[in-house]
C-alpha positions as CSV (number, residue, x, y, z in Angstrom):
1,M,-22.5,-2.1,-13.3
2,K,-20.4,-0.6,-16.4
3,K,-16.5,-2.1,-16.6
4,L,-13.4,-1.3,-18.9
5,I,-12.5,-4.5,-19.4
6,N,-12.6,-8.1,-21.8
7,S,-13.9,-10.2,-19.3
8,A,-13.9,-10.4,-15.2
9,D,-11.3,-13.9,-16.0
10,S,-8.5,-11.9,-18.3
11,V,-8.8,-8.6,-16.2
12,V,-5.7,-9.0,-13.9
13,T,-3.5,-10.4,-17.5
14,D,-5.0,-7.4,-19.9
15,A,-3.9,-5.2,-17.1
16,L,-0.4,-6.5,-16.8
17,R,0.3,-6.8,-20.6
18,G,-1.0,-2.7,-20.7
19,L,1.5,-2.2,-17.6
20,A,4.6,-3.9,-19.9
21,A,3.2,-1.5,-22.8
22,A,3.1,1.7,-20.8
23,H,6.9,1.2,-18.8
24,P,9.9,-0.4,-20.6
25,D,11.4,-0.1,-17.5
26,L,9.9,-3.1,-16.2
27,R,9.9,-7.0,-16.8
28,V,6.5,-8.3,-16.8
29,D,5.9,-11.7,-16.4
30,V,1.9,-12.3,-17.3
31,K,2.0,-15.8,-17.4
32,N,3.6,-16.2,-13.5
33,Q,1.8,-12.8,-12.6
34,F,4.7,-11.1,-11.4
35,V,6.8,-7.7,-12.2
36,T,10.6,-7.0,-11.7
37,R,12.7,-3.8,-12.8
38,A,13.9,-4.5,-16.3
39,S,17.5,-4.3,-15.2
40,G,17.8,-7.1,-13.1
41,P,18.8,-7.6,-9.6
42,R,21.9,-5.5,-8.3
43,R,25.4,-7.6,-6.9
44,G,25.0,-6.8,-3.3
45,K,21.7,-5.1,-2.6
46,V,19.0,-6.2,-1.0
47,G,15.5,-6.7,-2.8
48,L,12.4,-5.5,-1.9
49,V,9.5,-7.6,-2.6
50,S,5.7,-7.4,-2.3
51,G,2.4,-8.1,-3.5
52,G,-1.5,-8.6,-2.5
53,G,-4.7,-8.5,-4.4
54,S,-4.8,-6.8,-7.3
55,G,-7.8,-3.7,-7.8
56,H,-5.5,-1.5,-5.3
57,E,-3.4,0.0,-8.2
58,P,-0.9,1.8,-8.2
59,L,-0.1,-0.4,-5.4
60,H,2.2,-3.2,-5.9
61,A,3.3,-3.0,-9.1
62,G,3.5,1.1,-9.6
63,F,6.0,0.9,-7.1
64,V,8.7,-1.2,-8.5
65,G,11.2,0.7,-9.8
66,Y,14.9,2.5,-8.4
67,G,14.4,3.8,-4.9
68,M,11.5,1.0,-4.1
69,L,10.3,-2.0,-4.9
70,D,12.6,-4.8,-7.1
71,A,9.6,-7.1,-7.7
72,A,5.3,-7.1,-7.0
73,C,3.2,-10.0,-7.1
74,P,-0.7,-9.2,-8.0
75,G,-3.0,-11.8,-7.3
76,E,-6.5,-12.0,-8.1
77,I,-9.0,-9.2,-7.3
78,F,-8.7,-9.1,-3.8
79,T,-7.0,-12.6,-3.4
80,S,-3.9,-13.1,-2.5
81,P,-0.7,-14.0,-4.5
82,V,0.5,-17.8,-4.3
83,P,3.6,-18.7,-3.2
84,D,4.6,-20.1,-6.3
85,Q,4.2,-16.4,-7.4
86,V,6.4,-15.2,-4.6
87,I,9.2,-17.5,-4.7
88,A,9.7,-16.5,-8.8
89,A,9.4,-12.9,-7.9
90,S,12.0,-13.2,-5.0
91,S,14.9,-15.6,-6.6
92,A,14.9,-13.0,-10.0
93,V,15.5,-10.4,-7.8
94,D,17.9,-11.9,-5.3
95,G,21.7,-9.6,-5.6
96,G,22.6,-12.3,-3.0
97,A,21.9,-9.8,0.1
98,G,19.1,-11.2,0.8
99,V,15.3,-10.2,0.1
100,L,13.3,-8.5,2.3
101,H,9.1,-9.2,2.0
102,V,6.6,-6.1,2.5
103,V,3.7,-8.2,3.6
104,K,0.1,-6.6,4.6
105,N,-1.7,-7.9,7.4
106,Y,-4.3,-10.0,5.9
107,T,-4.5,-13.8,6.8
108,G,-4.0,-15.0,2.8
109,D,-1.1,-12.8,2.3
110,V,0.7,-13.6,5.3
111,L,0.3,-17.4,5.1
112,N,1.1,-17.1,1.5
113,F,4.0,-15.0,1.8
114,G,5.1,-17.0,5.2
115,M,5.0,-20.5,3.2
116,A,6.8,-18.5,0.4
117,A,10.1,-17.5,2.8
118,E,10.1,-20.8,4.1
119,L,10.7,-22.3,0.5
120,C,12.7,-19.3,-0.7
121,A,15.1,-20.7,2.5
122,D,15.0,-24.3,1.3
123,E,16.7,-22.8,-2.2
124,G,19.1,-20.6,-0.6
125,V,17.6,-17.4,-0.6
126,E,17.5,-15.4,3.1
127,V,14.4,-13.9,3.4
128,A,13.2,-11.6,6.2
129,T,9.9,-9.9,6.3
130,V,7.5,-7.5,7.8
131,V,4.1,-7.3,8.5
132,V,2.1,-3.8,7.7
133,D,-0.5,-3.8,10.3
134,D,-1.3,0.3,10.4
135,D,-5.4,0.8,10.5
136,V,-6.6,2.4,13.8
137,A,-10.0,1.2,12.9
138,V,-10.1,-2.2,14.0
139,R,-8.4,-4.4,16.2
140,D,-9.4,-7.7,14.4
141,S,-12.0,-8.5,11.0
142,L,-12.9,-11.0,9.1
143,Y,-9.9,-10.6,6.8
144,T,-6.8,-10.3,9.6
145,A,-5.8,-11.2,13.2
146,G,-4.7,-8.0,14.7
147,R,-5.0,-5.0,12.7
148,R,-5.0,-4.5,8.9
149,G,-2.3,-3.1,6.6
150,T,-3.3,0.0,4.5
151,G,-1.5,2.9,4.0
152,A,1.6,2.7,5.5
153,T,2.8,-0.1,2.8
154,V,3.5,2.7,0.6
155,F,5.6,4.8,3.1
156,V,7.5,1.3,4.3
157,E,8.4,0.5,0.5
158,K,9.5,3.6,0.0
159,I,11.7,4.4,3.1
160,A,12.7,1.0,3.2
161,G,13.6,0.7,-0.9
162,A,16.0,3.9,-0.4
163,A,17.6,2.0,2.4
164,A,18.2,-0.4,0.4
165,E,19.1,1.3,-2.5
166,A,21.5,3.2,-0.6
167,G,23.7,-0.6,0.5
168,A,22.0,-1.0,3.6
169,P,22.1,-4.9,4.6
170,L,19.1,-7.0,5.2
171,A,18.5,-6.4,9.2
172,E,18.7,-2.9,8.5
173,V,16.4,-2.6,5.9
174,R,14.1,-5.1,8.0
175,R,14.4,-2.1,11.1
176,V,13.8,0.7,9.3
177,A,10.8,-0.9,7.5
178,E,9.5,-1.6,10.9
179,E,10.3,1.7,12.4
180,V,8.1,3.2,9.4
181,N,5.4,0.8,10.4
182,S,5.5,1.1,14.1
183,R,5.5,5.1,13.6
184,S,2.5,4.9,11.0
185,R,-1.0,4.8,11.7
186,S,-4.2,4.8,9.0
187,F,-7.9,5.7,9.3
188,G,-10.2,5.0,5.9
189,V,-13.5,6.1,4.8
190,A,-15.8,5.0,2.2
191,L,-18.4,7.2,0.7
192,S,-19.6,4.2,-1.3
193,A,-19.0,0.4,-2.2
194,C,-17.0,-0.8,-4.7
195,T,-17.8,-3.5,-7.4
196,T,-15.4,-6.2,-8.6
197,P,-15.5,-7.1,-12.2
198,A,-16.5,-10.8,-11.4
199,A,-19.8,-10.3,-9.0
200,G,-20.6,-6.7,-11.3
201,V,-22.6,-5.3,-8.4
202,P,-21.5,-3.5,-5.6
203,T,-20.1,-5.4,-2.5
204,F,-21.9,-3.9,0.3
205,E,-25.0,-1.4,0.6
206,L,-24.3,1.9,2.1
207,G,-27.3,4.4,1.5
208,D,-27.6,7.5,-0.4
209,D,-26.9,9.4,2.9
210,E,-25.0,7.0,4.5
211,V,-20.7,6.9,4.8
212,E,-18.7,4.2,6.3
213,L,-16.3,5.1,8.8
214,G,-13.1,3.3,9.3
215,I,-13.4,0.7,6.3
216,G,-10.8,-1.9,5.0
217,I,-9.6,-1.9,1.4
218,H,-11.7,-4.6,0.2
219,G,-14.7,-3.2,1.6
220,E,-14.6,-4.9,4.9
221,P,-16.8,-3.0,7.4
222,G,-15.3,-0.4,9.9
223,R,-16.0,1.5,13.3
224,T,-19.4,2.0,12.4
225,R,-21.8,3.4,10.1
226,S,-23.2,7.2,9.9
227,A,-24.8,9.9,8.2
228,M,-23.0,11.3,5.6
229,R,-21.2,14.8,7.1
230,G,-19.0,17.2,5.4
231,A,-15.3,17.1,4.7
232,R,-14.3,18.9,7.9
233,E,-16.3,16.3,10.0
234,L,-15.1,13.2,8.5
235,V,-11.4,14.2,8.1
236,R,-11.8,15.2,12.1
237,V,-12.8,11.9,12.6
238,A,-10.3,10.1,10.9
239,M,-7.5,12.2,12.4
240,D,-9.1,12.1,15.9
241,A,-8.5,8.5,15.7
242,L,-4.9,8.9,14.8
243,H,-3.9,10.8,17.2
244,E,-5.9,8.8,19.8
245,D,-3.6,6.1,19.1
246,M,-0.6,7.9,18.0
247,P,-0.2,11.2,19.3
248,L,1.0,13.4,16.5
249,D,3.3,15.9,17.0
250,G,6.6,16.9,15.4
251,D,7.8,16.8,11.8
252,V,4.5,14.2,10.5
253,L,4.4,12.3,7.1
254,V,0.9,12.2,5.6
255,M,-1.0,10.9,2.5
256,V,-4.8,11.4,1.7
257,N,-5.3,9.2,-0.5
258,G,-8.5,8.2,-3.0
259,M,-9.7,4.5,-3.1
260,G,-10.2,4.8,-6.7
261,G,-13.5,7.0,-7.4
262,T,-12.7,9.9,-5.4
263,P,-12.0,12.8,-7.7
264,L,-8.5,14.7,-6.8
265,I,-10.5,18.2,-6.2
266,E,-12.1,16.3,-3.3
267,L,-9.0,15.0,-2.0
268,Y,-7.7,18.4,-1.9
269,V,-10.7,19.4,-0.1
270,A,-10.1,16.7,2.6
271,F,-6.5,17.3,2.7
272,A,-6.6,21.1,3.6
273,E,-8.8,20.1,6.8
274,V,-5.9,17.5,7.7
275,A,-3.1,20.0,7.6
276,A,-5.6,22.8,9.8
277,Y,-5.9,19.5,12.2
278,L,-1.9,19.4,12.4
279,E,-1.7,22.6,12.8
280,E,-4.3,22.7,16.0
281,K,-2.2,19.9,17.2
282,G,0.9,21.7,16.9
283,A,2.5,19.5,14.5
284,T,4.7,20.3,11.5
285,L,2.9,19.0,7.7
286,S,6.4,18.4,6.8
287,R,5.8,15.7,3.9
288,N,2.8,14.9,1.7
289,L,1.0,12.6,-0.6
290,V,-2.4,13.8,-2.1
291,G,-3.6,10.8,-4.4
292,D,-4.6,7.4,-5.5
293,Y,-2.1,4.7,-3.8
294,I,-3.7,2.1,-2.2
295,T,-7.3,1.9,-4.0
296,S,-10.2,-0.5,-3.6
297,L,-11.6,-0.4,-7.8
298,D,-14.2,2.1,-8.2
299,M,-14.8,3.1,-4.2
300,Q,-15.7,6.7,-3.2
301,G,-14.1,8.0,-0.2
302,F,-10.3,8.4,1.4
303,S,-8.0,7.4,3.9
304,V,-5.2,9.4,5.9
305,T,-2.0,7.9,6.7
306,A,0.4,9.5,9.2
307,C,4.1,8.9,9.7
308,L,6.2,10.4,12.7
309,L,9.1,11.1,10.6
310,T,12.7,11.3,12.3
311,P,15.9,13.0,10.4
312,E,16.9,9.2,9.1
313,L,13.2,8.8,7.9
314,T,13.1,12.2,6.1
315,R,16.2,11.6,4.4
316,L,15.3,8.3,3.0
317,W,11.4,10.0,2.6
318,D,13.5,12.3,0.1
319,A,15.7,10.1,-1.7
320,P,15.7,9.2,-5.4
321,V,12.5,7.1,-6.4
322,Q,11.5,6.2,-10.1
323,T,8.9,3.9,-10.7
324,P,5.1,4.3,-12.2
325,A,3.4,5.8,-9.9
326,L,5.8,7.6,-7.4
327,R,9.2,9.9,-8.9
328,W,10.9,12.7,-8.0
329,G,14.8,13.5,-7.5
330,R,15.7,11.6,-10.2
């Protein structure tokens, strides 16, 4: 498998050097592997810190900036950041109002962020945590106890980031983050496996005429494997899973997300089917994202994330944001 890298061992640090060169409004600590806003912490503002394994770009470093994260900690490929990274990032963005950790529900992430939160408290940094667990495909997996954290992470980081930017205290930022998580559901479909730089071969076998329904963002198995179908049928499988778990009504924020190897034209085909499905259910497609936001290296496929909006969440979603991967209103 061809990869545009120098070596498997240096791919994360090389990518961080590229991120630093491309975005001077970020401060990238390549040695300690964390990314912050170049402007530093703002006194009295809650800091937002997230992170996880690399290979899901633009998550999380691509969402560092005004209106979203204050810092991100990229681990090695599909590997949780270590507590030292999280501690360094949290200390770097603490403006005296505390720090919120946004953690996807994967065992390594939960354990390492939990340990970091305890050590931060010992150093006088107040930390609150929200665990994102929006994936309806499976209840437990090889990597989690409970549901996996996937696409809703983007919604949590954007909406909680807007609340923090507006000066909300730590308890309020955490409440908003938890509300977004509770009102969001996701489901993913893989058309192919991904290939990690170290392995050089696909992470699992999937036949030319097969798809995996309910896939995780690291290639974890989903609900079932089935024959390849048209976009309308695949989208309906995903939307039915969301609707069963959380009836889709009222104003809905939807993200049709590429897994890294899916052309944008195909994502728009999928989004057209999502829009038709919501109309059929009587829901209003109020806000949307279409593109690559939480990927799995070069996997072909897509995920759908839906969030039931409230007036407050809509206002915070619409608030200005300026990051490498998401920007409007500023």
